C-alpha positions in Angstrom: -89.5 35.1 25.4 -88.8 32.2 23.6 -89.0 33.8 20.0 -86.2 35.9 20.9 -83.5 33.0 22.3 -84.4 31.6 19.0 -83.2 34.2 17.1 -80.3 35.4 18.7 -79.0 31.4 18.6 -80.0 31.3 15.0 -77.6 34.6 15.0 -74.6 33.6 16.7 -74.9 30.3 15.3 -74.7 32.0 11.5 -71.5 34.5 13.1 -69.6 31.5 14.2 -70.3 29.8 10.1 -69.2 32.8 9.0 -66.3 32.9 11.1 -65.3 29.3 9.9 -65.9 29.8 6.5 -64.1 32.9 6.3 -60.7 31.6 8.6 -60.5 28.4 6.0 -60.6 30.7 3.1 -57.7 32.2 4.2 -55.5 29.5 5.0 -56.4 28.1 1.3 -55.0 31.3 0.6 -52.0 31.6 2.2 -51.2 28.2 1.9 -48.0 27.6 -0.1 -47.0 24.8 -1.9 -43.9 22.3 -0.9 -40.1 23.0 -1.6 -37.9 20.5 -3.5 -36.7 18.0 -1.8 -33.4 18.1 -1.8 -31.4 14.4 -3.4 -28.7 13.2 -4.3 -28.6 11.4 -7.7 -26.0 9.2 -9.6 -25.5 9.4 -13.8 -25.8 5.6 -14.6 -24.2 4.1 -17.5 -23.0 0.8 -18.8 -19.9 0.2 -18.3 -16.9 -2.2 -17.9 -17.2 -3.2 -14.2 -15.8 -6.0 -12.5 -17.3 -9.4 -11.7 -17.0 -11.1 -8.3 -18.8 -14.0 -7.4 -19.3 -14.8 -2.7 -18.9 -18.3 -1.5 -18.4 -19.7 2.2 -15.4 -21.3 3.2 -12.8 -21.8 5.8 -9.4 -21.1 6.5 -6.4 -23.7 7.0 -2.8 -23.1 8.0 -0.5 -23.5 4.9 1.3 -25.9 6.9 1.3 -28.2 9.8 4.1 -29.5 11.6 3.9 -32.4 15.0 7.4 -31.6 16.3 8.6 -34.8 17.8 11.3 -36.7 19.2 13.8 -38.6 17.3 15.8 -39.7 20.1 15.2 -40.6 23.8 15.8 -39.8 27.1 14.4 -37.4 30.1 13.2 -33.9 28.8 15.2 -31.2 30.6 14.3 -27.8 28.6 12.0 -26.1 26.9 12.8 -22.8 25.3 9.3 -21.5 23.8 5.8 -19.6 26.1 2.6 -22.2 25.1 0.7 -20.3 21.9 4.2 -18.2 21.3 4.7 -17.5 17.4 8.6 -19.2 16.6 10.8 -19.0 13.6 12.0 -21.7 11.7 15.4 -23.1 13.1 14.6 -21.9 16.8 15.4 -23.9 19.9 11.7 -25.6 21.4 12.9 -27.8 23.5 16.3 -30.1 25.2 17.0 -34.0 25.7 19.2 -34.6 28.3 22.7 -35.1 26.8 25.3 -37.2 28.7 24.7 -40.7 27.2 24.8 -39.0 23.4 27.9 -37.7 24.0 29.7 -40.3 25.7 28.7 -42.4 22.9 30.0 -39.6 20.8 33.2 -39.6 22.2 33.3 -43.6 22.0 33.0 -43.6 18.9 35.7 -41.0 18.2 38.3 -43.2 20.4 37.2 -45.9 18.4 38.5 -44.4 15.4 41.5 -43.6 16.8 42.7 -46.7 17.7 41.9 -48.3 14.3 43.5 -45.7 13.1 46.5 -46.8 14.9 46.3 -50.1 14.4 46.3 -48.8 10.7 49.7 -47.0 10.7 51.0 -50.3 12.2 49.7 -52.6 9.5 51.0 -50.1 6.7 54.5 -50.2 8.1 54.4 -53.8 8.4 53.4 -54.3 4.7 56.3 -51.1 3.3 58.4 -53.3 5.8 57.8 -57.2 4.3 57.0 -55.6 0.0 60.7 -55.3 0.2 61.5 -58.3 1.6 59.0 -60.4 -0.6 60.0 -59.5 -3.5 63.6 -59.9 -3.3 62.8 -63.4 -1.5 63.5 -62.9 1.8 60.2 -63.1 3.5 57.4 -65.4 2.7 54.3 -64.1 0.7 52.0 -64.7 2.7 53.3 -63.0 5.6 53.0 -60.2 3.1 49.3 -61.0 2.7 48.9 -61.5 6.0 49.3 -57.2 6.5 47.4 -56.3 3.4 44.9 -57.8 4.7 45.0 -56.5 8.3 45.5 -52.6 6.5 42.3 -53.6 4.6 40.5 -54.4 7.3 41.6 -51.4 9.2 40.6 -49.5 6.4 37.1 -50.4 6.1 37.3 -50.1 10.1 37.9 -46.6 10.2 35.2 -45.8 7.5 32.5 -47.5 9.8 34.0 -45.4 12.1 33.6 -42.0 10.7 29.8 -44.0 10.0 29.6 -44.6 13.9 30.5 -40.8 14.5 28.4 -39.5 12.2 25.2 -41.4 13.4 26.1 -40.2 17.2 26.6 -36.9 16.2 23.4 -37.0 14.6 22.1 -38.6 17.5 23.6 -35.9 19.7 22.1 -33.1 17.6 18.5 -34.2 17.8 18.5 -33.9 21.6 17.9 -30.2 20.6 14.7 -30.6 19.4 13.9 -27.0 16.8 11.1 -25.9 14.8 10.9 -26.7 11.5 8.4 -24.1 10.3 7.7 -20.4 11.5 4.9 -20.2 12.7 2.6 -20.3 16.2 3.6 -23.2 18.4 0.3 -25.9 20.5 0.5 -26.1 24.4 2.9 -28.4 25.2 1.9 -32.4 25.0 5.0 -33.2 27.7 6.7 -31.4 31.1 10.3 -30.8 31.6 11.6 -34.0 33.4 9.1 -36.9 31.6 11.1 -39.0 29.7 10.5 -39.1 26.3 11.1 -40.8 22.7 10.9 -44.4 25.0 9.6 -46.6 21.7 7.9 -43.9 20.3 8.5 -40.6 18.7 7.0 -38.7 21.2 4.6 -35.7 20.2 5.6 -32.4 21.6 4.0 -29.6 20.3 2.5 -28.8 17.1 3.3 -25.9 14.6 1.0 -24.3 12.8 2.3 -21.7 9.9 -0.7 -19.2 8.9 1.1 -16.7 6.9 -0.1 -17.2 4.1 -3.4 -19.1 5.1 -5.7 -21.0 3.2 -9.4 -20.6 2.0 -11.2 -23.4 0.8 -14.6 -22.9 -0.6 -16.7 -25.1 -3.0 -18.3 -23.5 -6.2 -21.1 -25.5 -7.5 -19.9 -27.2 -11.1 -21.7 -25.0 -13.6 -20.1 -21.7 -11.4 -16.8 -23.3 -12.3 -17.6 -24.2 -16.2 -18.3 -20.4 -15.9 -15.3 -19.0 -14.4 -13.0 -21.0 -16.4 -14.3 -20.0 -19.4 -15.1 -16.2 -18.3 -11.7 -15.5 -16.3 -9.0 -13.4 -17.6 -6.2 -14.1 -14.8 -4.4 -16.8 -14.4 -4.3 -16.5 -10.8 -7.1 -15.0 -10.7 -7.8 -12.1 -7.6 -9.7 -12.9 -4.4 -10.3 -12.0 -1.1 -11.4 -13.2 2.3 -14.1 -10.9 4.4 -14.0 -12.0 8.1 -17.5 -10.8 9.7 -16.8 -8.7 13.5 -17.7 -7.3 16.1 -16.4 -3.8 15.5 -15.2 -4.4 12.0 -15.4 -6.7 8.8 -11.4 -7.9 8.4 -10.5 -8.0 4.7 -7.2 -9.9 3.4 -6.4 -10.3 0.0 -5.1 -13.2 -2.3 -5.4 -15.2 -5.0 -7.0 -18.4 -6.2 -4.3 -20.9 -7.4 -5.6 -24.5 -6.5 -8.8 -26.4 -8.4 -9.6 -30.1 -7.4 -9.4 -32.7 -10.0 -12.6 -34.1 -9.0 -16.6 -33.5 -8.8 -17.6 -34.3 -4.7 -20.9 -36.6 -5.6 -22.7 -35.6 -2.9 -23.0 -32.0 -3.8 -21.6 -32.1 -7.5 -19.1 -29.0 -6.5 -15.5 -28.9 -6.7 -12.9 -27.9 -4.2 -11.1 -24.7 -4.8 -8.5 -22.8 -2.7 -7.1 -18.8 -2.1 -4.2 -18.5 -1.0 -4.5 -15.8 1.3 -2.0 -12.8 2.6 -1.8 -12.8 6.6 0.6 -11.1 7.7 -0.6 -10.1 11.6 -1.9 -13.4 12.0 -5.4 -11.6 12.3 -7.3 -15.0 11.0 -6.9 -18.5 12.8 -6.6 -22.0 10.6 -10.9 -23.4 11.1 -12.6 -20.2 10.7 -15.7 -19.7 8.7 -15.3 -16.6 6.0 -17.0 -15.1 2.7 -14.4 -16.0 -0.3 -14.8 -13.1 -2.9 -13.6 -14.1 -7.0 -12.5 -12.3 -9.1 -14.2 -13.3 -12.7 -13.6 -10.8 -15.0 -13.7 -7.1 -15.7 -14.2 -7.0 -19.6 -17.6 -7.3 -19.9 -19.9 -4.0 -19.9 -23.2 -4.0 -16.9 -25.4 -1.1 -16.0 -24.7 -1.5 -12.6 -26.5 0.5 -9.6 -26.1 0.4 -5.6 -28.5 -2.2 -4.3 -29.6 -0.4 -1.4 -31.7 2.2 -3.7 -34.4 -1.0 -5.2 -37.1 -1.1 -3.4 -39.8 -4.3 -3.7 -43.7 -4.5 -3.8 -45.8 -6.4 -5.4 -45.5 -5.1 -9.4 -41.7 -5.8 -8.6 -38.3 -4.4 -8.0 -39.0 -0.6 -8.8 -36.4 2.7 -8.3 -36.3 6.4 -8.4 -35.3 8.4 -11.3 -35.4 12.5 -12.0 -37.3 13.4 -14.9 -36.9 16.4 -17.5 -39.2 18.3 -14.9 -36.8 18.0 -11.7 -39.9 15.2 -10.4 -40.0 12.5 -9.0 -40.3 9.3 -10.9 -40.8 5.5 -10.4 -38.6 3.1 -12.6 -39.7 -0.7 -12.9 -37.2 -2.6 -13.1 -35.7 -6.3 -13.8 -32.2 -7.0 -12.9 -30.2 -9.7 -13.5 -26.1 -10.3 -11.7 -26.3 -8.7 -8.3 -23.9 -8.5 -5.3 -23.2 -6.9 -2.2 -21.8 -4.0 -3.6 -23.6 -3.7 -6.8 -26.7 -5.0 -8.9 -26.6 -5.2 -12.8 -30.1 -3.5 -14.2 -31.3 -5.7 -17.0 -34.0 -3.1 -18.7 -36.2 0.0 -16.6 -33.5 2.3 -16.9 -31.0 3.8 -19.3 -27.7 5.4 -19.4 -27.7 9.0 -18.8 -30.7 8.8 -16.3 -30.3 10.2 -12.8 -30.4 7.9 -10.2 -31.6 9.5 -6.4 -29.8 7.4 -3.7 -30.8 9.5 -0.9 -34.5 10.8 1.2 -35.1 7.3 -0.3 -37.9 7.4 2.7 -39.4 10.7 1.2 -39.7 10.1 -2.3 -43.2 10.2 -4.1 -43.6 10.1 -7.4 -44.0 13.5 -8.9 -42.8 15.8 -5.6 -40.4 17.9 -6.7 -36.8 17.7 -6.3 -33.2 19.7 -6.1 -30.7 16.6 -7.6 -27.5 17.0 -7.0 -24.3 14.9 -9.2 -22.8 12.8 -6.7 -21.7 10.6 -9.8 -17.9 10.8 -8.4 -18.4 10.4 -4.9 -21.6 7.9 -4.8 -21.6 6.1 -8.3 -20.5 2.4 -9.2 -16.4 3.3 -9.8 -16.3 5.6 -6.7 -17.9 1.7 -4.8 -15.2 -0.2 -6.9 -12.5 1.6 -5.3 -13.8 2.1 -1.5 -13.8 -1.5 -1.0 -10.9 -2.7 -3.2 -12.5 -4.0 -6.0 -10.5 -2.5 -8.7 -8.7 -6.2 -9.2 -4.9 -5.7 -10.1 -3.0 -6.2 -13.2 -1.4 -8.9 -14.3 
């Protein structure tokens, strides 16, 4: 009985092994090679590319004006709201005018009085001059009238000056905006006495269109910039990080300081930036992109296609057999938008720019050329990195 069970078990095990072997053999026979992976490629080319250098900096108002009193009195009216955008010449405050209107009226009355006295003095001179010429009146009396005439003429000149001064002081009771810009919060409320022994600060206006962006390149960068720049006012733009999207504003560089900061070995430079919508305020941290040159040729590739491991930097290209090939590269200049490759790839190579996590050397691919939409020129145009013509 025991021998029979052993024989049966042996037969069953042999059958199982035979079935398993047949199944594995069948799987090997039906297994098919992996289909080619569809990838996008760009054809790399050494060509003239605009070079931009990126710095950090802060913005500053192109003009900031304190609005102060020039005469004293009770602040009677305010014509703007705190933080409002005001235009040059717009009324901001009014100081009580009665005192200054009275002073102007008094100056005008004094002038009228002196003009009447001058008319009498002129008549006296005209009347006595013929009598003196004929010896019928003393010359001293004529000279006295002539002196009175001259004194009254001088007095009227003084009256005109007093009238002008009174008119000027009256005009100072209406306080207007010296520049266009955003007004700060008022410093004094209506009803307060202002300008008594001091020039009271009422508000401050800052002009932010254009707005200045200051940054501090190293001495080396400034020397290279001076050597290779090909525009008198090089293009520049600022970028401000936002929670939803970044803000970009364009402008140009128009100032370089004439001294080096001894503590940092940097030189302060300034970009003048258009800010028509007042979307960037003074004191904002910004990235400043400075255009250097677009006359030199480079082999540029997008930075996101570069991998790094213990052996260094590398990219994936498609070889002549439509398979993935690793290309070890060395890089030079790099920016947010492109990286200059010194060696490792050459003109005409097909650089893979999609499905990067699925790539392995030797894998078959089906490449689609997207140079026109994903190449370096397309990146430059999309990000407005083509400088304006001189």
